[in-house]
C-alpha positions as CSV (number, residue, x, y, z in Angstrom):
1,M,-47.0,-82.2,-148.7
2,M,-49.8,-84.8,-149.1
3,N,-51.9,-84.3,-146.0
4,Q,-55.3,-84.2,-147.7
5,I,-57.6,-87.2,-147.2
6,S,-60.5,-87.9,-149.7
7,T,-64.1,-87.8,-148.5
8,R,-64.4,-91.5,-149.2
9,L,-61.4,-92.4,-147.0
10,L,-62.6,-90.0,-144.3
11,E,-66.0,-91.8,-144.2
12,I,-64.1,-95.1,-143.9
13,V,-62.0,-93.8,-141.0
14,N,-65.2,-92.4,-139.3
15,A,-66.8,-95.9,-139.6
16,L,-63.9,-97.7,-137.9
17,P,-64.2,-98.5,-134.2
18,L,-61.2,-96.5,-133.2
19,K,-60.4,-95.6,-129.6
20,E,-57.5,-94.5,-127.5
21,G,-54.6,-97.0,-127.5
22,V,-55.9,-99.2,-130.3
23,R,-53.4,-101.0,-132.6
24,V,-54.4,-100.8,-136.3
25,L,-53.0,-102.5,-139.5
26,E,-53.8,-100.7,-142.7
27,I,-53.3,-103.0,-145.7
28,G,-52.6,-101.3,-149.0
29,C,-51.9,-97.9,-147.5
30,G,-50.8,-96.2,-150.7
31,P,-49.4,-92.7,-150.0
32,G,-50.6,-92.9,-146.3
33,A,-53.4,-90.4,-146.1
34,M,-55.7,-92.8,-144.2
35,A,-52.9,-94.0,-141.9
36,R,-52.1,-90.4,-141.0
37,E,-55.8,-89.7,-140.2
38,I,-56.1,-92.8,-138.1
39,S,-52.9,-92.0,-136.2
40,R,-54.5,-88.7,-135.1
41,R,-57.4,-90.5,-133.6
42,I,-55.8,-93.3,-131.6
43,G,-53.9,-91.4,-128.9
44,N,-51.0,-93.6,-127.7
45,G,-52.1,-96.4,-130.0
46,H,-50.2,-97.4,-133.2
47,I,-50.9,-97.9,-136.8
48,L,-48.7,-100.1,-139.0
49,A,-49.4,-99.3,-142.6
50,I,-48.3,-101.8,-145.3
51,D,-48.2,-101.7,-149.1
52,R,-46.6,-103.9,-151.7
53,S,-45.4,-100.8,-153.7
54,A,-42.0,-99.4,-152.8
55,K,-43.0,-96.1,-154.4
56,A,-46.2,-95.8,-152.3
57,I,-44.2,-96.5,-149.1
58,Q,-41.6,-93.9,-150.0
59,Q,-44.4,-91.3,-150.6
60,A,-46.1,-92.3,-147.3
61,I,-42.9,-92.0,-145.3
62,S,-42.0,-88.7,-146.8
63,S,-45.5,-87.3,-146.0
64,S,-45.7,-88.7,-142.5
65,Q,-42.6,-87.6,-140.7
66,T,-44.5,-86.0,-137.8
67,E,-46.6,-89.1,-137.1
68,I,-43.6,-91.5,-137.5
69,E,-41.6,-89.4,-135.1
70,S,-44.5,-89.5,-132.6
71,G,-44.3,-93.3,-132.6
72,R,-47.9,-93.7,-133.6
73,L,-47.3,-94.6,-137.2
74,S,-44.9,-97.0,-139.0
75,F,-44.7,-98.2,-142.6
76,R,-43.5,-101.5,-144.1
77,Q,-43.2,-102.5,-147.7
78,I,-44.7,-106.0,-147.9
79,P,-47.7,-107.7,-149.7
80,I,-50.3,-108.9,-147.3
81,E,-49.9,-112.5,-148.5
82,K,-46.3,-112.4,-147.1
83,F,-47.0,-110.3,-144.1
84,E,-46.1,-111.4,-140.5
85,L,-45.7,-109.5,-137.3
86,E,-42.1,-109.1,-136.3
87,P,-41.3,-111.1,-133.1
88,N,-41.4,-107.9,-130.9
89,E,-44.6,-106.5,-132.3
90,I,-47.8,-106.5,-130.3
91,P,-50.9,-108.1,-132.0
92,I,-53.3,-105.9,-133.9
93,D,-56.8,-104.9,-132.8
94,I,-58.2,-103.7,-136.1
95,A,-57.2,-104.4,-139.7
96,I,-58.5,-102.2,-142.5
97,A,-58.1,-102.8,-146.3
98,V,-59.3,-100.5,-149.0
99,R,-59.1,-101.7,-152.6
100,V,-56.8,-104.6,-151.8
101,G,-57.0,-107.1,-154.7
102,A,-56.1,-110.1,-152.4
103,L,-59.2,-109.4,-150.3
104,D,-61.8,-107.9,-152.7
105,G,-62.0,-110.8,-155.2
106,R,-59.6,-109.5,-157.9
107,H,-56.8,-111.9,-156.9
108,P,-58.6,-115.0,-155.4
109,K,-55.4,-117.1,-155.4
110,L,-53.9,-114.7,-152.7
111,E,-57.0,-114.5,-150.6
112,K,-56.6,-117.5,-148.3
113,Q,-53.0,-116.8,-147.4
114,S,-53.8,-113.2,-146.9
115,L,-56.7,-113.9,-144.5
116,Q,-54.5,-116.4,-142.6
117,N,-51.8,-113.8,-142.2
118,I,-54.3,-111.2,-141.0
119,A,-55.9,-113.7,-138.5
120,K,-52.4,-114.5,-137.1
121,A,-51.6,-110.8,-136.7
122,L,-54.8,-109.9,-134.9
123,T,-55.6,-110.2,-131.2
124,K,-58.2,-112.9,-130.2
125,N,-61.0,-110.4,-130.7
126,G,-59.4,-108.4,-133.5
127,K,-61.5,-107.5,-136.5
128,L,-60.9,-107.1,-140.2
129,F,-62.8,-104.5,-142.2
130,I,-62.7,-103.9,-145.9
131,D,-64.4,-101.3,-148.2
132,G,-67.5,-102.3,-150.0
133,G,-70.0,-101.9,-147.2
134,N,-71.6,-98.7,-146.1
135,P,-68.8,-97.7,-146.2
136,I,-67.0,-100.7,-144.7
137,K,-67.9,-104.3,-143.9
138,E,-66.4,-106.8,-141.4
139,I,-64.9,-110.0,-142.8
140,S,-65.1,-113.0,-140.5
141,L,-61.8,-114.6,-139.8
142,D,-63.2,-117.5,-137.6
143,K,-62.1,-120.2,-140.0
144,Y,-58.6,-118.8,-140.1
145,R,-58.1,-118.5,-136.4
146,K,-56.7,-121.1,-134.1
147,R,-59.5,-122.5,-132.0
148,E,-59.1,-123.0,-128.3
149,C,-61.3,-125.3,-126.3
150,S,-64.7,-123.6,-125.7
151,Q,-64.8,-125.2,-122.2
152,N,-61.6,-123.5,-121.1
153,C,-60.1,-126.8,-120.0
154,K,-56.4,-127.6,-119.8
155,C,-55.9,-128.4,-123.5
156,R,-52.3,-127.3,-123.2
157,M,-51.7,-130.2,-120.8
158,Y,-53.3,-132.7,-123.2
159,N,-51.2,-131.6,-126.1
160,T,-48.2,-132.9,-124.3
161,L,-49.9,-136.1,-123.3
162,L,-51.2,-137.1,-126.7
163,S,-48.4,-138.2,-129.0
164,T,-50.5,-138.2,-132.2
165,P,-53.5,-136.2,-133.3
166,L,-56.9,-137.9,-133.0
167,Q,-58.0,-136.2,-136.2
168,P,-56.0,-135.5,-139.4
169,K,-53.9,-132.4,-139.5
170,R,-55.6,-129.3,-140.9
171,D,-53.1,-126.9,-142.7
172,S,-50.3,-128.7,-140.8
173,I,-51.7,-127.9,-137.4
174,P,-52.5,-130.9,-135.3
175,V,-56.2,-131.1,-134.3
176,F,-57.1,-132.9,-131.1
177,I,-60.4,-133.8,-129.5
178,C,-60.4,-132.4,-126.0
179,P,-60.9,-135.2,-123.5
180,I,-62.8,-133.0,-121.2
181,S,-65.3,-131.2,-123.5
182,S,-65.1,-133.3,-126.6
183,C,-64.6,-130.2,-128.8
184,P,-62.0,-130.2,-131.6
185,V,-59.2,-127.8,-130.7
186,T,-55.8,-126.8,-132.0
187,C,-53.8,-126.9,-128.9
188,P,-50.8,-124.6,-128.6
189,S,-47.6,-126.4,-128.1
190,G,-46.1,-126.0,-124.7
């Protein structure tokens, strides 16, 4: 059974801001050693571990039956550039990626879509960490997140009143100028 975790991965887990009840996305989980260790530290939280490799996911599942049965850990075979939360899944608090080519510069063509997908899956204050720091570093997702009005005005109401965006669309999302605060916002439909 593959329950051993390397010193390097253990240092990464120790550096993460884990707490009781946190929801974690591990990107590129391989055989699941780090996911199992995280699941032991988050109480009633949950870790969703993904990998593009079917073989890695099979190994992870076979080595993680106790954690899966507890409901704290689940696996999914999918590359990060195609990842989306399922409709019933709760947004993620922390994402961690170790040696993921789409995020470490090895596959730059996949980076933008990957970061957009991660930003969509995270909570408003969710954070993305990758290896390469001491031992991890946070990657800002600000430019990939939907912006809401900084003045907390009723932008949702103005979305229905304005029939056309006042600025060009960015990535197919209408951008409006908030009539109350004058800040550019992407207003949720509703």
